C-alpha angles and dihedrals in degrees: 000000000000124000090250090053090051088050093051091048091051092049092047092058096041119120093247092052091047091051092051092047091050091051091049094049092046094051093043088059091049094052095073093055093043093051092054090058094056112103116233093248093056127088112270107209098157095105088060089047091054092051090050091049091052090052091047091051090050092051090049090052091052091049099251094131099167092049089049092053091051091053091046092052090048089054090051090052090056088068090063091063090067094057098109095152118087093222092056094052095044093049092048091047091054092051091048092050090056090049095051092060084087092054114087132201131016095342090064091052093045094051092047090049090052096045101032122209097318094270093079118088105227124210124247094258093046089054091047093050091049091051090048092054091047094049091047089057092053092045091052091050091051090049092049090048092053092049093048092047089057091048092047091052091050092049091048088054090050090048091052091047093051092047089050091053091049090051088053088056088050091054092046092055095041101256102323133088109255114262114237090242089067089068099054091111095033108044091167090070090049092054092048091052093048090044092053090056088049091053089047090055092045092051093049090048092050092048092052091051094056093086090048090055090052089063094046117120094230129054105260095227094141098044092051098052119114092243095053093043090052090047091052092052091045088053089056091051094046095046092050092051093047092050090048092050090049092053090050095047131088090249093065097090095050095042095046093046090054093050105037141028118282095256095048092044091054091049092051092045090054095036118166119231096263090048089053091051091051091049089050090052091052091047088059089070088073086085085089088074088068094050091046091051091050091048090052091050091048089049100242 
């Protein structure tokens, strides 16, 4: 069996694929009973629903789970077109209004405008449009979740790589982080050490911001790209090195005195090696400036 066949088999038996397949099979069984309850004068859209369910099942088999869910939700919306009784539409609208309380922003306002306050009897197409807006929200959340999972896995790999490199430094210096004085003749090694702590801080900062991006109104397509992620980590490295050079320069005393109290400024000016490493780690959190800039450009 080829590697691609192994991949498809693994996806087919994944929990997400099983959940989608179960939902498709369950609703396929419901369709027959639902169709019998539709009066002759009402729209019968169940044949279209069955075709959409077959397509959803095919996408699930191929491993395209998100695409399968979209087709499944489209099949569920076909049922709404057969609601020719006022009581059916009003009852469904009331349930949907309770559900959309969890949906923020313009979608919440649009659905409420279509369905009213629960006392209004919406038309079939109003109900359909409200369901379409609701399903689009859930589809976007699923898409964002998939993108952020990939980014989180990449950041976890970077975190492991940086920690491994730091452990190599530990072994090189017999169990202790190298003191800054050891690099007097080799400043390049000092900058690499400080930079690693900056990347470590930037990676931790990026990981903690993943959940914040999940709640963002827009899909974070730009902030999750490889180029932007690399730029964010590079910002952590650069900031740590710049802060370290500032602390080692003649300007340190004047700059620190202007920013902090006299006691804290003196401590930072005479920082011990481990303090410098901690400051470099904190400087790595400046990577958030990159993500904020990208969000502004994207119009968050």
